C-alpha positions in Angstrom: -6.6 13.3 15.8 -8.8 14.2 12.5 -9.9 10.6 11.0 -8.4 9.8 7.5 -11.1 9.2 5.3 -11.4 5.3 3.8 -9.4 5.9 0.2 -12.1 5.7 -2.3 -10.5 2.9 -4.6 -11.1 1.2 -0.8 -14.7 2.5 -0.4 -15.3 1.3 -4.1 -14.6 -1.7 -3.7 -15.9 -2.6 0.0 -19.8 -1.3 -1.4 -19.5 -3.5 -4.6 -17.9 -6.7 -2.4 -20.8 -6.4 0.2 -23.5 -5.3 -2.6 -22.5 -8.9 -4.0 -22.5 -11.0 -0.4 -25.4 -9.5 1.4 -29.0 -8.3 1.0 -29.4 -4.3 0.4 -30.3 -3.9 4.1 -27.7 -6.5 5.4 -25.0 -5.1 3.4 -25.7 -1.3 4.5 -25.5 -2.7 7.9 -21.9 -4.1 7.5 -21.0 -1.2 5.6 -21.2 0.9 8.6 -19.5 -1.7 10.8 -16.6 -1.7 8.7 -16.8 2.3 8.6 -16.6 2.1 12.7 -13.9 -0.4 12.8 -12.3 1.7 10.1 -12.1 5.1 12.3 -11.4 3.1 15.7 -7.9 1.9 13.6 -7.3 5.2 12.1 -8.0 7.0 15.9 -5.7 4.4 17.8 -2.5 4.8 15.0 0.0 7.3 15.2 -0.2 10.4 13.3 1.8 9.8 9.7 0.8 13.3 8.3 -2.5 12.8 6.5 -3.1 14.2 3.3 0.5 16.0 3.5 2.2 12.8 3.4 2.7 11.3 -0.1 2.8 7.5 1.1 -0.3 7.9 3.2 -3.1 6.9 1.1 -1.2 3.5 1.2 -1.2 3.1 5.0 -5.2 4.3 5.3 -5.9 1.7 2.3 -4.5 -1.1 4.6 -6.5 0.2 7.3 -9.6 -0.3 5.4 -8.3 -3.8 4.6 -8.2 -4.8 8.1 -11.3 -3.1 9.0 -13.4 -5.3 6.1 -11.1 -8.4 7.6 -12.4 -7.9 10.9 -15.6 -6.7 10.6 -16.6 -9.8 7.9 -15.2 -12.4 10.2 -11.5 -13.0 9.5 -13.1 -15.9 7.5 -11.6 -15.0 4.0 -9.8 -17.8 1.6 -6.5 -16.7 0.4 -7.8 -16.5 -2.9 -10.6 -13.7 -1.3 -7.5 -11.9 0.6 -5.8 -11.5 -2.4 -8.8 -10.3 -4.3 -9.2 -7.8 -1.4 -5.9 -6.4 -1.3 -5.3 -5.9 -4.8 -8.9 -4.7 -5.4 -9.1 -2.0 -3.1 -5.5 -0.5 -4.4 -6.6 -0.7 -8.1 -10.1 -0.6 -7.9 -11.5 1.4 -11.4 -8.0 2.1 -12.1 -8.4 0.0 -15.8 -5.5 -1.5 -17.3 -3.3 1.0 -18.9 -0.1 -0.2 -18.5 2.0 2.8 -18.8 5.4 0.9 -18.1 4.9 -0.8 -21.1 5.4 2.9 -22.9 8.4 3.8 -20.9 12.1 1.7 -21.2 13.2 2.2 -17.7 16.8 1.4 -18.7 17.2 5.0 -20.6 19.7 6.9 -18.6 17.1 10.0 -18.8 13.9 8.4 -18.3 15.7 6.3 -15.1 17.5 10.2 -13.9 14.2 11.8 -13.9 12.0 9.0 -11.9 14.5 8.4 -9.3 14.8 12.3 -8.9 10.7 13.0 -8.5 11.3 9.7 -6.0 14.3 11.5 -4.2 11.9 14.7 -3.3 9.4 12.5 -1.9 12.5 11.0 0.0 13.4 13.9 1.6 10.3 15.1 2.6 9.1 11.8 4.4 12.8 10.9 5.8 12.4 15.0 7.4 9.1 14.1 8.7 10.7 10.5 10.4 14.0 11.7 11.5 12.1 14.5 13.3 9.1 12.2 14.8 6.4 14.6 13.2 5.2 12.0 11.1 5.0 9.5 14.1 6.3 6.0 12.3 5.9 6.7 8.6 8.2 5.1 5.8 11.5 6.5 5.2 12.9 5.9 1.4 16.3 5.5 0.2 16.7 6.2 -3.7 18.5 3.0 -5.2 20.6 2.3 -2.4 22.1 -1.0 -4.4 23.6 1.2 -7.3 21.5 -0.6 -10.1 22.3 0.2 -13.1 18.9 -0.7 -15.1 15.5 0.0 -13.8 14.3 2.4 -10.9 15.2 1.3 -7.3 14.1 2.6 -4.0 13.7 1.3 -0.5 11.4 1.9 2.1 12.8 2.0 5.4 10.0 0.7 7.9 6.7 0.3 7.6 3.3 1.8 9.4 1.1 -1.3 8.0 3.1 -4.0 9.4 3.8 -2.0 12.4 0.2 -1.9 12.9 -0.4 -5.3 11.8 2.0 -6.8 14.4 0.1 -4.3 17.2 -3.4 -5.6 16.4 -3.3 -9.3 15.5 -3.3 -9.0 11.7 0.5 -10.4 10.7 -1.1 -12.8 8.5 -2.2 -10.7 5.9 1.3 -9.0 5.5 2.3 -11.6 3.0 -0.9 -10.6 1.1 -0.2 -6.6 1.1 3.1 -7.2 -0.2 2.4 -9.5 -3.1 0.3 -6.9 -4.0 3.3 -4.7 -5.0 4.3 -7.8 -7.5 0.8 -7.9 -8.9 0.6 -3.7 -9.2 3.7 -3.4 -11.0 2.2 -6.5 -13.4 -1.0 -4.8 -14.3 1.2 -1.5 -15.0 3.2 -3.1 -17.6 6.3 -3.7 -15.4 8.1 -6.3 -13.2 8.7 -5.9 -9.6 12.0 -8.0 -8.3 12.1 -8.1 -4.1 15.0 -9.9 -2.0 13.7 -8.6 1.5 10.2 -7.0 3.5 10.0 -5.7 6.6 7.0 -8.0 7.1 9.8 -10.8 7.2 11.8 -9.0 10.1 13.9 -6.6 7.7 14.5 -2.8 8.2 13.2 -2.0 4.7 11.7 -3.4 1.6 13.1 -3.0 -2.0 11.5 -2.2 -4.6 13.7 -3.1 -8.2 11.1 -1.9 -10.7 12.1 -3.3 -14.8 10.5 -3.6 -17.8 8.5 -6.6 -18.2 10.4 -9.2 -19.4 13.9 -8.4 -18.4 
């Protein structure tokens, strides 16, 4: 299987962090070690569709996080892990806060966004059902019938599967909390009741305008 490259945001964060923590020679050596770990993790993982899968960036970003965690000795504080998870996902994306400009309770906007996610859901669910994308996520659109905001559930989680199989489950709460931080950075609020990492079949996402 061709190895999916480390996402650019992860790569930039890793290089910047290593430059802060090590000499230039040590940083380059450590970077090589982390890349080799990442490649091994990617090779050991089920093929979830690569770039054809609109969710694959999340999975391979998580693998780069596991590689950094392992490559730096698993000795990070909770604050450092939080910074790592958020930083690799959001590096250099700025603070545009697009959700502050959108009324997520507007029926037209809600319908349009749910329609767009519905197109992604059909693609994911098809490949999940026939096994061609391994243990990729499935997706359900607003199964709770919320009347406000945007809602979807992700069914299953290849990140949680990998973490459990390779001994990184202690990182999963930080990944899941990063979802909330990302929504805050985008100017919205994420409400959540359950996650795959806690033993449920899916992770629920209910995204509302900030302050609601």
